[in-house]
C-alpha positions as CSV (number, residue, x, y, z in Angstrom):
1,M,-0.2,-0.3,0.1
2,K,2.0,3.5,-1.1
3,R,1.8,6.0,1.4
4,K,1.7,9.8,0.8
5,I,4.3,10.2,3.7
6,V,6.8,11.0,1.7
7,A,5.9,14.2,0.7
8,L,4.6,14.9,4.3
9,F,7.7,13.6,6.3
10,M,9.7,17.2,6.6
11,T,6.6,18.6,7.7
12,M,5.3,16.3,10.5
13,A,8.8,15.9,12.1
14,L,8.1,19.4,12.6
15,M,4.8,18.8,14.2
16,A,6.0,15.9,16.2
17,G,4.0,15.5,19.4
18,T,4.7,13.5,22.6
19,L,3.1,10.2,23.8
20,A,0.8,10.9,26.6
21,G,-0.6,8.7,29.4
22,C,-1.4,8.3,33.0
23,G,1.1,6.3,34.9
24,N,2.4,6.2,31.2
25,S,1.2,9.4,30.9
26,D,-1.9,11.8,31.3
27,A,-3.9,9.7,29.2
28,G,-4.7,7.9,26.3
29,G,-6.4,10.7,24.8
30,S,-4.5,13.1,22.3
31,S,-4.2,16.9,22.3
32,D,-4.0,16.8,19.0
33,V,-7.4,17.8,17.1
34,S,-7.5,15.2,14.6
35,S,-7.1,12.3,17.4
36,D,-10.8,13.6,18.5
37,A,-12.3,14.8,15.3
38,G,-13.6,12.5,12.5
39,S,-12.4,12.4,8.7
40,T,-13.2,10.4,5.3
41,A,-14.2,7.2,5.0
42,Q,-11.5,4.3,4.3
43,E,-12.8,2.6,0.8
44,S,-11.8,-1.1,2.1
45,S,-14.5,-4.1,2.8
46,A,-14.5,-5.7,5.9
47,E,-15.2,-9.0,4.4
48,E,-13.8,-12.3,5.8
49,P,-10.7,-13.0,4.9
50,E,-9.2,-16.2,3.3
51,G,-7.2,-18.2,4.9
52,E,-6.4,-20.8,8.0
53,N,-7.1,-18.8,10.9
54,S,-10.4,-17.1,9.9
55,G,-13.5,-17.2,12.4
56,E,-14.3,-20.9,12.0
57,S,-11.1,-21.8,14.0
58,E,-12.9,-20.9,16.7
59,A,-15.6,-23.4,16.8
60,E,-13.3,-26.1,16.1
61,S,-11.1,-25.4,18.8
62,E,-14.0,-25.1,21.5
63,E,-14.4,-28.7,22.5
64,E,-10.6,-29.5,22.4
65,N,-9.0,-27.1,24.5
66,Q,-9.3,-26.1,27.9
67,G,-8.5,-23.2,29.9
68,A,-6.2,-22.9,33.0
69,S,-9.5,-22.9,35.1
70,G,-9.9,-25.9,33.8
71,E,-13.3,-24.7,31.7
72,T,-13.5,-25.1,28.2
73,A,-11.7,-22.6,26.6
74,S,-14.2,-20.8,24.5
75,S,-12.1,-18.2,24.2
76,L,-9.5,-20.2,22.4
77,L,-9.7,-18.2,18.7
78,T,-7.3,-20.5,16.5
79,K,-6.0,-23.7,16.8
80,E,-2.5,-23.1,15.9
81,P,-0.6,-20.0,17.6
82,V,-0.9,-16.9,15.2
83,T,1.4,-14.1,16.1
84,I,-0.4,-10.6,16.3
85,T,2.1,-7.4,16.7
86,F,2.0,-4.8,18.9
87,M,4.3,-1.1,19.2
88,R,4.5,1.3,22.0
89,G,6.5,3.9,23.4
90,E,8.0,2.7,26.2
91,N,8.3,4.3,30.0
92,S,11.5,4.0,31.1
93,A,10.5,3.2,35.2
94,I,8.6,0.2,33.2
95,P,10.5,-1.9,30.8
96,V,8.9,-3.9,28.2
97,Q,9.8,-7.5,28.5
98,D,9.3,-10.4,26.7
99,N,7.4,-13.9,27.8
100,V,5.8,-12.3,30.9
101,A,2.5,-13.7,32.8
102,S,0.1,-11.8,30.7
103,T,1.2,-12.7,27.5
104,R,1.7,-16.1,28.5
105,Q,-2.2,-16.0,29.7
106,I,-3.2,-14.8,26.6
107,L,-1.7,-17.5,24.3
108,E,-3.3,-19.6,26.4
109,R,-6.7,-18.4,26.3
110,T,-6.7,-17.2,22.9
111,G,-4.2,-19.2,20.9
112,I,-2.7,-15.3,20.0
113,D,1.2,-14.8,20.5
114,L,1.3,-10.8,21.3
115,D,4.7,-10.1,20.1
116,I,5.1,-6.6,21.7
117,T,8.1,-3.8,20.7
118,A,9.0,-1.1,22.6
119,V,11.1,1.6,22.0
120,P,11.5,4.7,24.1
121,G,8.9,7.0,24.3
122,S,11.2,10.0,23.2
123,D,11.9,7.9,20.1
124,Y,8.5,6.8,19.1
125,N,7.4,9.1,16.7
126,T,10.6,9.0,15.0
127,K,10.4,5.3,14.8
128,M,7.0,5.0,13.8
129,T,7.1,7.3,10.7
130,A,10.0,5.6,9.8
131,L,7.9,1.9,9.7
132,Y,4.7,4.0,8.1
133,A,7.0,5.3,5.5
134,A,8.3,2.1,4.9
135,N,4.7,0.7,5.0
136,D,6.1,-1.9,7.4
137,M,3.7,-1.0,10.2
138,P,2.7,-3.0,13.4
139,D,-0.6,-5.0,13.5
140,I,-1.8,-2.7,16.8
141,F,0.0,0.2,17.7
142,F,-0.3,3.4,19.6
143,A,-0.9,7.2,18.0
144,F,2.1,8.8,16.5
145,N,3.0,11.6,14.1
146,M,0.3,11.4,11.8
147,T,-3.0,12.3,12.5
148,K,-5.8,10.0,12.2
149,R,-7.4,12.2,9.2
150,E,-4.2,11.5,7.4
151,M,-3.8,7.7,8.0
152,V,-7.5,6.8,6.8
153,E,-7.0,9.2,3.6
154,D,-3.7,6.9,3.3
155,G,-5.4,3.5,3.6
156,A,-3.5,2.9,6.2
157,L,-5.8,2.4,9.3
158,L,-8.4,-0.8,9.3
159,A,-12.2,0.2,9.1
160,L,-13.6,-1.5,12.3
161,S,-17.9,-0.8,12.2
162,D,-18.8,-3.5,10.4
163,L,-16.1,-5.8,11.9
164,I,-17.0,-4.8,15.6
165,D,-20.9,-5.3,14.4
166,E,-20.5,-9.1,13.4
167,Y,-17.5,-10.4,15.6
168,A,-17.0,-7.8,18.4
169,P,-20.0,-8.0,20.6
170,N,-18.1,-6.8,23.7
171,I,-16.5,-4.0,21.9
172,K,-20.1,-2.8,20.5
173,A,-21.8,-3.0,23.9
174,Y,-19.1,-0.7,25.4
175,Y,-19.6,2.0,22.4
176,D,-23.5,1.8,23.3
177,E,-23.1,1.9,26.4
178,N,-20.4,5.2,26.3
179,P,-22.1,6.8,23.0
180,Y,-19.5,9.5,23.3
181,L,-17.2,7.1,22.2
182,Y,-18.7,7.5,18.6
183,R,-17.0,11.3,18.5
184,T,-14.2,9.3,17.5
185,M,-15.2,7.9,14.2
186,V,-14.0,9.4,11.0
187,D,-17.1,10.1,8.4
188,G,-19.3,7.4,10.5
189,E,-16.4,4.7,10.5
190,I,-14.7,3.6,13.7
191,Y,-10.6,3.4,13.3
192,S,-9.3,3.6,16.6
193,L,-10.3,2.0,20.0
194,P,-10.3,3.1,23.4
195,Q,-8.6,2.3,26.5
196,K,-11.5,0.8,28.8
197,R,-11.6,1.6,32.4
198,V,-12.6,-1.7,34.1
199,D,-12.8,-0.5,37.9
200,Q,-13.4,2.7,39.8
201,N,-12.1,6.3,38.4
202,L,-10.1,7.5,41.4
203,E,-8.0,10.2,39.5
204,A,-9.4,13.9,40.0
205,G,-7.0,15.1,37.5
206,C,-4.2,18.1,38.0
207,V,-5.3,19.0,41.8
208,P,-3.2,21.6,44.2
209,F,-1.1,20.8,46.7
210,I,1.1,22.6,49.3
211,R,3.9,22.4,52.0
212,M,1.3,21.6,54.7
213,D,3.9,21.4,57.5
214,L,5.2,25.2,56.8
215,L,1.8,26.4,56.1
216,E,0.8,25.2,59.8
217,D,4.2,26.3,61.2
218,A,3.7,29.7,59.5
219,G,0.0,30.1,61.5
220,L,-1.4,31.2,57.9
221,P,-5.2,30.0,57.2
222,V,-5.4,27.5,54.2
223,P,-6.0,29.3,51.0
224,T,-9.2,28.5,49.5
225,T,-9.2,31.1,46.6
226,W,-6.7,31.5,43.8
227,K,-6.0,35.4,45.0
228,E,-5.2,33.8,48.5
229,L,-3.4,31.1,47.4
230,A,-0.8,34.0,45.8
231,E,-0.4,35.9,48.9
232,T,0.3,32.5,50.8
233,L,3.0,31.5,48.0
234,V,4.7,35.3,48.5
235,T,4.5,34.9,52.1
236,L,6.1,31.5,52.6
237,T,8.4,31.9,50.0
238,E,9.9,35.0,51.9
239,K,9.7,33.8,54.8
240,Y,11.5,30.4,54.5
241,N,13.9,31.5,51.5
242,M,12.4,28.9,49.4
243,E,11.1,28.6,45.9
244,G,7.4,28.5,45.4
245,W,5.6,26.8,42.8
246,A,7.1,23.7,40.9
247,A,5.8,23.1,37.6
248,R,7.3,21.0,34.6
249,G,7.0,22.4,31.0
250,S,5.3,24.7,29.4
251,G,1.9,22.4,28.9
252,R,1.3,22.8,33.1
253,I,1.6,26.6,33.4
254,I,0.9,28.1,30.2
255,G,-1.7,25.0,29.6
256,E,-1.3,23.6,26.2
257,S,-1.4,20.2,27.9
258,D,-4.9,18.7,28.4
259,Y,-5.1,19.3,31.8
260,S,-3.6,21.8,33.9
261,W,-4.3,25.0,36.6
262,L,-6.0,26.3,34.2
263,D,-9.2,24.2,35.0
264,S,-9.6,25.3,38.2
265,F,-8.8,29.1,37.5
266,G,-11.7,29.1,35.0
267,A,-9.4,29.6,31.9
268,S,-8.3,27.6,29.1
269,F,-5.5,27.6,26.6
270,S,-7.1,25.4,24.4
271,Y,-10.7,24.5,22.9
272,Y,-13.4,23.8,25.7
273,T,-17.3,23.6,26.0
274,D,-19.2,25.8,28.3
275,K,-22.4,24.7,30.2
276,E,-24.6,25.2,27.0
277,G,-22.1,22.8,25.0
278,T,-20.9,25.8,22.9
279,W,-17.3,25.4,22.0
280,H,-14.6,28.0,22.6
281,L,-10.9,28.7,22.1
282,G,-9.8,29.7,25.5
283,M,-6.4,31.4,24.7
284,I,-8.3,34.2,23.4
285,E,-10.7,34.9,25.5
286,D,-10.3,37.6,28.8
287,K,-9.9,34.9,31.5
288,Y,-6.8,33.6,29.9
289,K,-5.3,37.1,30.0
290,D,-6.2,37.1,33.7
291,A,-4.4,33.7,34.2
292,V,-1.1,35.4,32.3
293,L,-1.5,38.2,34.9
294,F,-1.8,36.3,37.6
295,L,1.4,34.2,36.7
296,K,3.2,37.3,35.6
297,D,2.4,38.5,39.4
298,L,4.1,35.4,41.0
299,V,6.9,35.8,39.0
300,E,7.7,39.4,39.8
301,R,7.1,38.6,43.2
302,G,9.6,35.8,43.2
303,A,6.9,32.8,44.0
304,L,6.7,30.8,40.9
305,D,10.1,28.7,39.9
306,E,11.9,30.5,36.8
307,E,12.6,27.1,35.6
308,W,9.4,26.2,34.8
309,L,9.7,26.1,31.3
310,T,12.9,23.5,30.6
311,T,11.6,21.7,33.6
312,D,10.5,18.0,32.3
313,T,8.9,15.4,34.7
314,A,12.1,13.8,36.2
315,G,13.5,17.2,37.4
316,W,10.1,18.2,38.8
317,Q,9.9,15.5,40.9
318,E,13.5,15.6,41.7
319,K,12.7,19.3,42.8
320,L,9.9,18.4,44.9
321,G,11.5,15.4,46.7
322,S,14.2,18.1,47.5
323,G,12.4,20.0,50.2
324,N,12.7,23.2,48.5
325,Y,9.4,24.1,46.7
326,L,6.3,24.9,48.4
327,F,3.4,24.4,45.9
328,W,2.5,22.6,42.6
329,Y,-0.6,22.0,41.0
330,D,-0.7,18.5,38.4
331,N,-1.6,15.2,38.5
332,P,-0.7,13.5,41.7
333,T,-0.3,10.4,39.7
334,F,3.3,11.6,38.6
335,A,4.1,12.5,42.3
336,S,3.5,9.1,43.8
337,G,6.1,8.5,46.6
338,I,6.7,12.3,47.0
339,N,6.6,12.5,51.0
340,T,8.4,9.4,51.1
341,A,11.3,11.2,49.7
342,L,10.8,14.0,51.5
343,S,10.6,12.5,54.9
344,A,14.0,11.7,54.2
345,V,15.0,15.3,53.7
346,N,12.9,16.6,56.6
347,P,10.8,14.0,58.7
348,D,8.2,16.8,59.4
349,A,8.0,17.5,55.5
350,R,4.8,17.0,53.9
351,F,2.5,18.2,50.9
352,A,-1.0,17.9,51.4
353,P,-4.2,18.4,48.7
354,L,-6.1,21.7,49.1
355,E,-9.4,22.1,48.6
356,L,-10.2,23.4,45.0
357,L,-9.8,26.7,45.2
358,E,-12.1,29.5,43.7
359,D,-11.6,31.4,40.9
360,Y,-11.9,35.1,40.6
361,D,-16.0,34.6,39.8
362,G,-16.3,32.7,43.2
363,N,-16.9,29.4,41.1
364,V,-15.3,25.8,41.9
365,F,-14.4,23.5,39.0
366,N,-12.2,21.6,37.8
367,Y,-11.3,18.3,35.3
368,K,-10.7,14.9,36.3
369,Q,-9.0,12.0,34.1
370,P,-11.2,10.5,31.6
371,T,-12.7,7.4,32.7
372,H,-12.1,5.9,29.7
373,Y,-9.0,7.1,27.5
374,T,-9.9,7.4,23.4
375,D,-8.0,7.0,20.5
376,T,-5.4,4.7,22.3
377,F,-5.1,1.8,19.6
378,Y,-5.0,1.8,16.0
379,I,-4.9,-1.2,13.5
380,S,-3.2,-1.5,10.4
381,A,-5.2,-2.0,7.2
382,D,-2.7,-4.5,6.2
383,V,-3.3,-7.2,8.7
384,E,-3.2,-10.3,8.0
385,D,-6.5,-11.9,8.9
386,P,-8.9,-9.0,10.2
387,V,-11.5,-11.1,11.4
388,L,-9.1,-12.9,13.9
389,L,-7.8,-9.7,15.3
390,I,-10.8,-8.0,15.6
391,K,-12.3,-11.3,17.7
392,F,-8.6,-10.7,19.5
393,L,-9.4,-7.4,20.7
394,D,-13.1,-8.6,21.6
395,W,-11.3,-10.8,24.0
396,C,-9.1,-8.0,25.4
397,Y,-12.2,-6.0,26.0
398,S,-14.0,-9.3,28.1
399,D,-13.8,-9.7,31.6
400,E,-11.3,-11.9,31.1
401,G,-9.2,-10.2,29.2
402,A,-9.3,-7.6,31.9
403,V,-8.2,-9.7,34.2
404,T,-5.4,-10.5,32.3
405,F,-4.0,-7.0,32.2
406,G,-4.7,-6.6,35.7
407,Y,-3.1,-9.9,37.0
408,G,-1.1,-11.3,34.7
409,R,-1.4,-15.3,34.7
410,E,-3.7,-17.4,36.3
411,G,-1.7,-20.0,39.4
412,E,1.3,-17.9,38.5
413,T,0.5,-14.7,39.8
414,Y,-3.0,-14.7,41.0
415,Y,-5.9,-17.0,41.5
416,M,-10.0,-16.9,41.6
417,D,-11.6,-16.7,45.3
418,D,-14.6,-18.4,46.0
419,D,-16.1,-15.3,44.8
420,G,-14.9,-15.1,41.3
421,N,-12.7,-12.6,42.0
422,P,-9.1,-12.5,41.3
423,Q,-6.7,-12.2,44.1
424,W,-2.9,-11.7,44.1
425,L,-0.6,-14.9,45.1
426,P,0.3,-14.5,48.1
427,E,4.4,-14.9,47.4
428,I,3.4,-12.2,44.6
429,L,2.1,-9.7,47.1
430,E,5.6,-10.5,49.3
431,K,7.8,-10.1,46.2
432,Y,6.4,-6.6,45.5
433,A,4.7,-4.8,48.3
434,N,8.4,-4.0,50.0
435,A,10.5,-3.7,46.8
436,E,11.8,-0.8,45.8
437,D,9.4,0.7,42.9
438,G,7.4,-1.9,43.8
439,Y,4.6,-0.7,41.6
440,Y,6.6,-0.4,38.8
441,Q,8.6,-3.9,38.9
442,A,5.5,-5.7,39.2
443,S,3.8,-3.9,36.0
444,S,7.1,-4.9,34.3
445,D,7.8,-8.3,35.4
446,M,4.2,-9.4,35.1
447,G,3.1,-7.3,31.7
448,V,0.3,-5.7,33.4
449,N,-1.1,-2.5,34.1
450,N,-1.0,0.5,31.3
451,G,3.2,-0.1,31.1
452,Y,2.3,-3.2,28.6
453,F,-0.8,-4.1,26.4
454,C,-3.8,-2.9,28.4
455,P,-7.0,-2.8,26.2
456,A,-9.6,-2.9,29.4
457,W,-7.6,-1.4,32.5
458,M,-7.9,-2.4,35.9
459,N,-6.0,0.9,37.3
460,L,-6.0,0.0,40.8
461,T,-4.8,-4.2,41.0
462,I,-1.0,-2.8,41.6
463,E,-1.7,-0.2,43.9
464,V,-0.8,-2.5,46.8
465,F,2.9,-2.5,45.4
466,R,3.5,1.1,46.0
467,A,6.7,1.1,48.1
468,S,5.0,3.9,49.6
469,S,1.8,2.9,50.4
470,N,2.5,2.4,54.3
471,N,3.0,5.9,54.6
472,P,-0.3,7.7,56.2
473,D,0.7,10.9,54.4
474,E,1.8,9.4,51.0
475,L,-0.2,10.6,47.9
476,T,-2.1,7.4,46.9
477,A,-4.5,7.3,44.6
478,Q,-7.4,6.0,47.0
479,Y,-5.9,9.1,49.2
480,I,-7.0,11.7,46.7
481,Y,-9.9,10.5,45.6
482,D,-11.1,10.3,49.1
483,F,-10.1,14.1,49.7
484,Y,-11.9,14.9,46.7
485,E,-15.0,12.3,46.8
486,E,-17.3,14.7,47.3
487,Q,-16.9,16.9,44.5
488,L,-15.8,13.7,42.4
489,N,-19.6,13.0,42.5
490,D,-21.4,16.5,42.8
491,G,-20.8,17.6,39.3
492,T,-18.0,19.8,40.6
493,I,-15.5,18.0,39.1
494,V,-16.5,16.4,35.5
495,E,-15.0,14.8,32.3
496,K,-14.2,16.9,29.3
497,T,-16.2,17.2,26.4
498,L,-14.7,15.1,23.3
499,L,-14.5,16.9,19.9
500,P,-16.8,16.0,17.9
501,P,-16.2,14.6,14.3
502,M,-15.3,16.8,11.2
503,T,-15.6,16.7,7.9
504,V,-12.2,16.3,5.7
505,E,-12.3,20.5,5.0
506,Q,-12.9,21.0,8.8
507,D,-10.2,18.5,9.8
508,A,-8.0,20.1,7.1
509,R,-8.4,23.6,8.4
510,I,-8.5,23.5,11.6
511,Q,-4.6,21.5,11.1
512,E,-3.5,24.6,8.9
513,I,-4.8,27.1,12.0
514,K,-3.0,25.0,14.7
515,Q,-0.2,24.9,12.9
516,A,-0.3,28.7,12.5
517,V,-1.3,29.7,16.0
518,Q,0.0,26.5,18.5
519,D,3.8,27.6,18.8
520,T,3.5,31.1,18.5
521,A,1.0,31.5,21.1
522,I,2.8,28.8,23.5
523,T,6.3,31.4,23.1
524,E,4.2,34.5,23.3
525,F,2.2,33.8,26.1
526,S,5.6,32.4,27.7
527,K,6.9,36.2,26.9
528,F,4.2,37.9,28.4
529,V,4.4,35.6,31.8
530,M,8.0,35.9,32.3
531,G,8.2,39.7,31.5
532,Q,10.2,39.3,28.1
533,R,7.5,41.2,26.7
534,P,5.7,44.1,27.4
535,I,1.9,43.2,29.0
536,E,0.9,46.2,26.7
537,E,1.2,44.5,23.4
538,Y,-0.9,41.9,25.1
539,D,-4.6,42.8,23.2
540,A,-2.6,43.4,19.8
541,F,-1.5,39.5,20.3
542,I,-4.8,38.2,20.8
543,E,-5.9,39.9,17.6
544,E,-2.9,38.7,15.7
545,L,-3.8,35.5,17.0
546,K,-7.4,36.0,15.8
547,G,-6.1,36.9,12.5
548,L,-4.1,33.4,11.6
549,G,-7.6,31.8,12.6
550,A,-8.2,31.4,16.2
551,Q,-11.7,32.4,16.2
552,E,-12.6,30.2,13.2
553,W,-10.9,27.2,15.1
554,A,-13.9,27.8,17.3
555,D,-16.4,28.5,14.5
556,I,-15.6,25.4,13.1
557,L,-15.9,23.0,16.2
558,N,-19.5,24.3,16.8
559,E,-20.4,23.9,13.1
560,A,-19.0,19.9,13.7
561,E,-21.0,19.6,16.6
562,T,-23.8,20.5,15.8
563,A,-23.8,17.9,12.6
564,F,-22.5,15.2,15.5
565,Q,-25.7,16.2,17.2
566,E,-28.0,15.9,14.2
567,T,-26.5,12.4,13.5
568,M,-27.0,11.1,17.1
569,E,-30.7,12.2,17.3
570,G,-30.9,10.1,13.7
571,L,-29.7,6.9,15.1
């Protein structure tokens, strides 16, 4: 299959994004507009292929094979093992190993030999772009430089809707139970699959943390508004001769990341919907200017780390653990173990969450991490046996698949209790519960959780292995959930709305606008914050962004939203 990548190669290299996740990153969803947008339908059929491994092998095998539990292995999909390839970016904390418990169980239960290739996350875009250009794609892969629209137009992605309707009842039910997933379609066709969170969503998104021990020592009240927080940070910075707000990269301050402090402040860098469902581009609105002025004031008074632009995640974690910083606003998943690290520097030191802060209008609001991550798995149009592959993926979204991705292999890493629930074997608990970085070691050694291959995600299964879980002050997922539980359930902390599907023309125009606006906006807003550009030029810069199409960006989203709502009404 010929690709149009040759002409696009250099352009796309300049638009390279970074892999996201939770635990692996903030997400599974992409901040790229086209990742959530629809596009042209692929002109390919979902005919059942010829060959030894097509659908009839399941029925032939059902009576002959037994699963690990001793029951008939109805999930076995093929008599002879068939290799399916998967490629992902690797989290350095969770090395991807071969022949682990989860892949052994996958092979036993389905007959699929899952061959996983992992490259360092920083190299993933480069590697995938080269494979794409060479027409040598893995069967399943994560998102990379190419937008979904471009891959569909190139004929590079397998159209999944008909296959799902005929062969994938678990996936079909999943979409019907979560109709917002249909927003990821491309002109009415499914080309990507989500990551399904099976257990409870405990993730409150990015939330505020302060050195509570110093706040108490100084006799200061706990801040409840953003204005109070600014004064508190300035006071503590001066009193203890410390740094104030530690942040990692422009995404968490300027806000081009999907989640940031701006959500609570009532502002947005990117697109968002209001209560009426209307789309806006936040960077051109007055609320965003208020946020820039707020940050600029912190910089001028020495309460925002001046190195925030260049600080990566590892550097940010090191800064927090050093005991020299007072505040952060981020996803606590990435600060796991921070209080244990702090206690080695100062036994009394601890970060504690703050209640969500009121914005300038008295509102309290935040976005939580999504329950399900969209646009996570893509399937090559060149797979040898599409029917077998979709049946395998359907198994992945089943209860049995979820247990495999959460616990590994029955009898080796877990057992089923009398109530039919999976439980870690005692020797597994002993091996990892007290190990250094046991959470990551367990994930790597057994091939479980989000750092491996995990379409159905049991997020909480390996929380027990966090080395810091015995510290009552540690910022575990359960601790954070308990703190924000009421707001997570009363509509104060909500999920973001996915972008509506686009037409090919809408998608192309938004990509043009985004390329013209995004990098310029990040650079110039950073200059305004750091005092490198006069704030008197701010309003003129907003008009410049509008001239590049910023307002048109929002208008296109609203046109697409109207069309999507009409489509859904007709279903």
